[in-house]
C-alpha positions as MATLAB code, in Angstrom:
seq = 'MVTDDLTTPLGQDTKPPRAWLRYRLPVTMPQALAGLLGLFLLTFLGFALFHDDPLGGEPMVTVAIPPSAITTDKTEAAKSASAPPPAAPAASAPAPVATPAPAAAQAGDQKTITIIDGSSGSRRDVLVPLNDSDAKPASASTTPPVSATVNPQLLESSRYGMIPIAAGGLKPWQAYAAGNDALRAKAMTMPVVAVVIGGLGIGAAKTSDAIMKLPGAVTLAFTPYGSEPGKLVERARTQGHEVLLQIPLEPFDYPDNDPGPQTLLTSLRPEQNLDRLFWHLSRFQGYVGLSNFMGGKFVPNEASMQPLIGEAAKRGLAYFDDGAASRSVSQQVSATQTVPFAKADVTIDAMPNAAEIDRALAQLEATAKQRGFAVGAASALPLSIERIGSWAKTLESRGLLLVPLTTAMMKSKSN';
ca = [
     112.426  237.764  -29.917;
     108.996  237.414  -30.608;
     107.412  237.804  -27.441;
     107.821  240.824  -25.807;
     108.429  240.410  -21.933;
     107.223  243.676  -21.264;
     103.845  243.026  -22.802;
     103.157  240.065  -20.858;
     100.850  240.107  -17.870;
     102.424  239.884  -14.619;
     102.368  236.507  -12.707;
     101.182  234.848  -15.697;
     103.208  232.289  -17.488;
     102.263  232.253  -21.472;
     104.333  228.830  -21.997;
     102.411  225.517  -22.212;
     103.056  224.025  -18.783;
     105.289  220.658  -19.118;
     103.483  217.096  -19.804;
     105.077  215.345  -16.418;
     103.524  218.552  -14.001;
      99.829  217.524  -15.401;
     100.146  213.988  -12.776;
     100.116  214.678   -9.187;
     101.127  211.237   -6.892;
      97.066  210.355   -5.535;
      98.668  210.153   -2.008;
     101.704  212.126    0.283;
     104.648  210.279    1.232;
     104.145  210.114    4.592;
     100.699  208.494    3.531;
     102.368  206.038    1.242;
     104.912  204.741    4.284;
     102.402  204.468    6.804;
     100.125  201.743    4.066;
     103.884  200.004    3.724;
     103.553  199.569    7.119;
     100.378  198.291    7.522;
     100.727  196.168    4.804;
     103.687  194.289    6.755;
     101.591  193.851   10.009;
      98.488  192.270    7.734;
     101.370  190.261    6.320;
     103.009  188.921    9.678;
      99.245  188.521   11.545;
      98.427  186.435    8.879;
     101.042  183.882    8.790;
     101.186  183.572   12.852;
      97.343  183.365   12.829;
      97.319  180.818   10.107;
     100.318  178.769    9.601;
     100.710  175.262   11.270;
     103.706  175.533   13.790;
     102.682  172.526   15.924;
     106.239  173.446   18.369;
     105.864  177.106   18.025;
     109.212  177.764   17.632;
     110.921  175.553   20.286;
     114.369  174.619   19.651;
     114.933  171.107   17.551;
     117.268  168.756   17.407;
     117.649  166.230   14.676;
     118.812  162.175   15.709;
     119.591  160.096   12.652;
     117.861  156.911   13.539;
     119.147  153.863   11.295;
     116.189  151.710    9.638;
     117.094  148.834   12.154;
     115.896  150.974   15.013;
     112.434  151.836   13.321;
     111.848  147.801   12.828;
     112.786  146.676   16.295;
     110.261  149.605   17.707;
     107.506  149.010   15.283;
     108.376  145.569   16.177;
     107.544  145.655   20.065;
     105.235  147.593   19.963;
     103.229  145.387   17.697;
     103.860  142.729   20.685;
     102.625  145.263   23.525;
      99.517  146.238   21.589;
      98.977  141.979   20.974;
      99.572  140.870   24.399;
      96.687  140.373   26.942;
      95.966  143.171   29.495;
      97.421  142.273   32.490;
      95.232  141.145   35.187;
      94.225  143.200   37.081;
      95.150  143.009   41.279;
      93.231  141.616   43.977;
      91.289  144.338   45.918;
      93.331  142.947   49.503;
      97.231  143.153   47.729;
      98.486  146.690   48.011;
      98.127  148.463   45.389;
     101.704  148.504   43.249;
     103.596  151.708   43.600;
     104.705  153.585   40.628;
     107.963  153.864   39.937;
     109.720  156.433   37.504;
     111.181  154.779   34.182;
     114.633  155.093   33.605;
     115.453  158.403   31.122;
     117.592  155.738   29.224;
     117.511  151.597   29.414;
     120.394  150.270   28.267;
     120.549  147.189   26.188;
     123.410  145.418   24.631;
     124.728  148.660   22.449;
     122.052  150.444   22.304;
     119.959  152.672   24.713;
     116.145  153.609   24.624;
     115.459  156.945   23.813;
     111.973  158.592   24.537;
     110.374  161.025   21.441;
     107.690  163.397   22.307;
     105.497  165.088   19.698;
     104.983  168.586   20.893;
     101.935  169.186   19.343;
      99.935  165.837   20.217;
     101.978  164.885   23.415;
     102.484  161.414   22.454;
     105.408  158.805   23.871;
     107.571  156.778   21.126;
     110.494  154.802   22.123;
     113.326  154.609   20.033;
     116.483  152.079   20.115;
     119.833  153.892   19.089;
     123.141  152.916   19.100;
     125.093  153.712   21.836;
     128.460  155.981   22.033;
     131.814  155.182   23.085;
     131.454  157.793   25.046;
     128.173  156.695   26.886;
     129.359  152.912   26.890;
     132.324  154.190   28.965;
     131.847  153.573   32.981;
     130.702  156.533   35.452;
     132.778  158.698   37.044;
     133.705  158.174   40.645;
     131.099  159.098   43.111;
     131.330  162.330   45.071;
     130.108  160.547   48.146;
     132.520  161.362   50.703;
     134.360  157.646   51.955;
     133.963  155.907   55.750;
     136.484  155.747   57.225;
     137.901  151.923   58.240;
     137.335  152.868   62.093;
     133.479  153.430   62.153;
     131.199  151.296   62.857;
     129.427  150.355   60.300;
     126.375  149.093   62.277;
     126.139  153.060   63.844;
     125.857  154.183   59.989;
     122.131  154.441   56.937;
     122.487  155.526   54.076;
     121.229  158.859   52.210;
     121.011  160.738   49.528;
     124.467  162.712   50.288;
     125.860  159.499   51.851;
     125.959  157.145   54.882;
     124.782  159.233   57.994;
     125.408  158.089   62.023;
     122.424  156.783   63.435;
     121.386  154.826   66.814;
     121.469  151.413   66.140;
     121.479  147.689   69.000;
     121.352  150.341   72.091;
     124.608  152.003   70.980;
     124.665  155.565   70.138;
     127.351  157.261   68.292;
     128.471  159.755   71.583;
     128.853  156.821   73.617;
     130.916  153.871   70.397;
     133.232  157.348   69.823;
     133.527  158.761   72.817;
     137.674  159.389   74.023;
     138.885  158.415   77.322;
     138.359  155.182   78.719;
     136.926  154.228   82.142;
     139.349  154.947   84.688;
     139.736  158.165   83.632;
     135.370  158.611   83.706;
     135.728  157.336   87.012;
     138.752  159.655   88.201;
     136.497  162.883   86.744;
     133.945  161.252   89.117;
     136.198  162.376   92.200;
     137.824  166.158   91.350;
     136.914  168.835   89.156;
     137.250  168.923   85.535;
     138.024  170.933   82.508;
     136.732  170.420   79.054;
     138.090  172.490   76.171;
     136.588  172.513   72.563;
     138.420  173.956   69.505;
     136.027  174.867   66.748;
     136.574  175.901   62.904;
     138.978  173.209   62.174;
     139.349  171.202   58.569;
     139.557  174.518   56.490;
     143.293  175.504   56.284;
     145.134  171.853   56.824;
     148.041  173.959   58.632;
     146.275  174.887   61.224;
     144.207  171.599   62.262;
     146.926  169.743   62.319;
     148.739  172.050   64.616;
     146.078  171.693   66.840;
     145.610  167.488   66.140;
     149.394  167.212   66.945;
     149.761  170.208   69.548;
     147.133  170.286   72.226;
     146.609  167.168   74.650;
     144.386  164.139   73.247;
     141.617  164.907   75.751;
     141.144  167.902   73.848;
     138.419  168.297   72.001;
     138.212  168.991   68.098;
     134.973  170.585   66.090;
     135.396  170.598   62.572;
     133.400  172.005   59.698;
     131.794  170.310   57.039;
     133.890  171.947   54.481;
     137.375  171.454   53.298;
     138.761  169.054   50.431;
     139.470  165.975   52.456;
     137.981  166.381   55.667;
     137.555  162.328   56.350;
     141.117  162.305   56.611;
     141.854  164.836   59.122;
     139.215  163.623   61.015;
     140.607  160.056   61.348;
     144.218  161.030   62.172;
     142.177  163.399   64.945;
     140.165  160.507   66.359;
     143.606  158.473   66.172;
     145.196  160.848   67.950;
     142.994  160.258   71.094;
     140.852  163.507   70.083;
     137.009  162.811   70.624;
     135.197  165.164   67.438;
     132.326  166.921   67.230;
     130.300  167.900   63.645;
     130.200  172.001   63.102;
     126.505  172.654   61.548;
     126.362  176.169   60.292;
     123.161  178.099   60.612;
     122.010  181.354   60.027;
     123.343  184.476   61.283;
     121.600  187.577   61.894;
     122.991  189.783   59.267;
     123.282  186.918   56.593;
     123.701  186.291   53.501;
     126.130  189.434   54.112;
     128.120  186.760   56.868;
     127.261  183.479   55.601;
     128.786  180.322   57.319;
     128.720  178.771   54.028;
     126.604  176.177   51.409;
     123.888  174.149   52.873;
     123.425  176.557   55.582;
     120.272  176.088   57.766;
     117.932  178.620   57.988;
     114.924  179.794   59.876;
     112.936  180.880   56.236;
     112.800  177.162   55.401;
     110.583  174.813   55.808;
     111.767  171.818   59.077;
     112.122  169.176   55.573;
     114.457  172.040   54.090;
     116.984  172.199   56.590;
     116.595  168.228   57.751;
     118.269  168.026   53.702;
     120.537  170.383   54.315;
     121.159  168.483   57.804;
     121.908  164.972   55.940;
     124.404  166.614   54.094;
     126.688  168.040   56.769;
     126.310  164.423   58.409;
     127.639  162.740   55.092;
     130.667  164.975   55.046;
     132.371  162.621   57.186;
     131.920  160.170   60.243;
     132.932  158.764   63.657;
     132.007  162.500   65.581;
     130.265  162.185   68.717;
     127.142  165.233   68.457;
     126.740  168.420   66.693;
     127.622  171.486   67.418;
     126.416  174.921   66.194;
     128.837  176.771   63.108;
     127.401  180.593   64.344;
     123.659  181.079   64.453;
     123.151  184.188   66.143;
     119.430  183.978   64.202;
     118.747  180.507   64.498;
     119.866  179.119   67.908;
     117.091  181.492   69.248;
     114.326  180.497   67.109;
     112.769  177.087   68.990;
     111.094  176.484   65.721;
     113.608  175.546   64.185;
     116.107  174.017   66.895;
     113.393  171.519   67.968;
     113.993  169.869   64.221;
     117.678  169.829   64.991;
     118.305  168.808   68.267;
     115.129  166.368   67.805;
     117.142  164.410   64.241;
     120.567  164.724   67.020;
     118.171  162.727   69.962;
     117.424  160.028   66.920;
     120.649  159.432   65.823;
     121.721  159.493   69.162;
     124.255  162.131   68.719;
     124.946  164.995   71.435;
     124.889  168.699   71.423;
     127.066  171.378   72.196;
     126.637  175.123   72.062;
     130.104  177.040   71.554;
     128.318  180.284   73.876;
     128.032  182.668   71.285;
     124.238  182.942   71.264;
     123.298  185.168   74.456;
     119.664  183.881   73.580;
     120.385  180.360   72.552;
     117.549  177.764   72.996;
     119.706  174.894   72.578;
     119.643  173.907   76.021;
     116.080  173.664   76.688;
     115.255  171.944   73.620;
     118.563  169.302   74.483;
     116.896  168.559   78.386;
     113.045  167.637   75.962;
     114.566  165.828   73.891;
     117.551  164.168   76.557;
     119.988  164.691   74.994;
     123.577  165.085   75.898;
     124.586  168.374   75.865;
     126.943  171.275   77.286;
     127.193  175.326   76.928;
     130.594  176.341   77.061;
     131.357  179.002   79.951;
     133.902  180.222   78.278;
     135.048  181.955   75.157;
     138.226  181.596   75.906;
     140.188  183.808   72.523;
     137.384  186.136   72.657;
     140.163  188.505   72.802;
     142.950  186.669   70.991;
     145.788  188.022   73.345;
     147.750  186.578   75.503;
     147.033  187.959   78.844;
     143.672  187.789   77.707;
     143.501  184.252   76.975;
     145.509  183.534   80.393;
     142.469  185.111   82.337;
     140.119  183.476   80.496;
     141.978  180.145   81.204;
     141.605  180.917   84.734;
     137.763  182.015   85.065;
     137.745  178.007   83.446;
     139.664  176.985   86.270;
     137.545  179.014   88.992;
     134.208  177.500   87.495;
     135.408  174.043   87.392;
     136.306  174.444   91.022;
     132.680  175.912   91.886;
     130.890  174.415   90.234;
     132.545  170.752   89.579;
     132.929  170.484   85.593;
     133.049  173.683   83.345;
     133.409  173.883   79.164;
     135.718  176.433   77.160;
     135.536  177.640   73.493;
     138.587  178.140   71.240;
     139.232  179.034   67.911;
     142.584  177.444   65.915;
     144.460  180.038   66.209;
     147.720  179.418   66.518;
     147.923  182.024   70.234;
     145.213  179.962   71.299;
     146.354  176.529   70.366;
     150.190  177.665   72.230;
     149.054  179.534   75.533;
     146.266  176.238   75.628;
     148.956  173.897   75.409;
     151.201  175.818   77.869;
     148.143  175.705   80.363;
     146.864  172.066   79.567;
     150.156  170.544   81.000;
     149.785  171.846   84.913;
     146.214  171.247   84.866;
     146.740  168.952   86.985;
     149.192  169.845   89.229;
     146.240  172.993   90.115;
     143.949  169.664   91.092;
     141.928  170.163   87.671;
     141.935  167.382   85.677;
     141.002  167.673   81.218;
     138.697  166.014   79.919;
     137.094  164.987   76.621;
     133.667  166.190   76.450;
     131.864  164.023   76.337;
     132.678  163.343   79.875;
     131.873  166.265   81.450;
     128.447  166.049   79.474;
     128.549  162.702   82.095;
     130.020  164.966   85.312;
     127.388  167.486   84.276;
     124.670  164.741   84.028;
     126.001  163.305   87.475;
     125.425  166.757   89.170;
];
């Protein structure tokens, strides 16, 4: 050992420092990471600010356009450019109404598509070949068919299909009323009872039972739902039943309790509710009038009921209130619109057991004898159908006449 460790001063190293220890990094590791991150952000901002991307990242679709289509497009553009501008219309002539161009105008085995430049907004029409799938005819319309037993003069077209209208002094509530003149004359001489069974059209079995097991004088009210309500309605009318269309109206606990699609709501504007009403009116035809389906919140609201009853008056339809809402304004509004109207005096199966149904039918009889007419409402429960069918067989022997709803309406008006 050249140097004695015992003679070396404490805490000092006489060995020369290694070469790599003489150099230190000018920055610490966190500072280096921060610098790299800043460089990345500057690169990203520079790309976003100075890169020219007119579509701004929008999705793009590449369409193959044959040269013949481009040539045809340029030829048509040249013709349009050389053509003289159209003459201005005379001051007295009405201004033409602009109509939107179709999305794809077909021409032989080609069709025209419009290409819009995302940067300049310019539009260009280009002819492209028509695919085999495009050449196939459109699928059958979902517009409900119209029964052959419906008077075509009492229909008009809407965007949903055919809807009823009064025409030539004839109204649907008169044209499709069940019964005959002899029955109506007899009804004027004795107390009458009308019964309306609601909620039909959903459930073919219960609807068929109501159609076939109840007397023809019982009026049937159909909801606009179901796969083929028109066929069931036609069958009911063939069996002599008068038919109503039930309109789903907003209940108090909507949407927890939802009557169904296109429900009329108090929160909608009148034109929105009328558009929904037209959808319901087009589901089937041959009905004498409208009725509420639920509607505990809607029917007490006069601002909402006025357009509904007004449309019924315009189209020659009657209106029936099932009596479920105690504060309904339908009777007052119908009186101002001169709409044939009736309201249920008794809900026959409010308590669906045989004893209570029989008690409600007895109450209905008593009201008819006292006032000259009475109207009852019920649902298509099997028990209700059975008890009402049995009751109706002996009704006339007790001095009362079972009549369609429109006959009871006329009787109430005469009273």
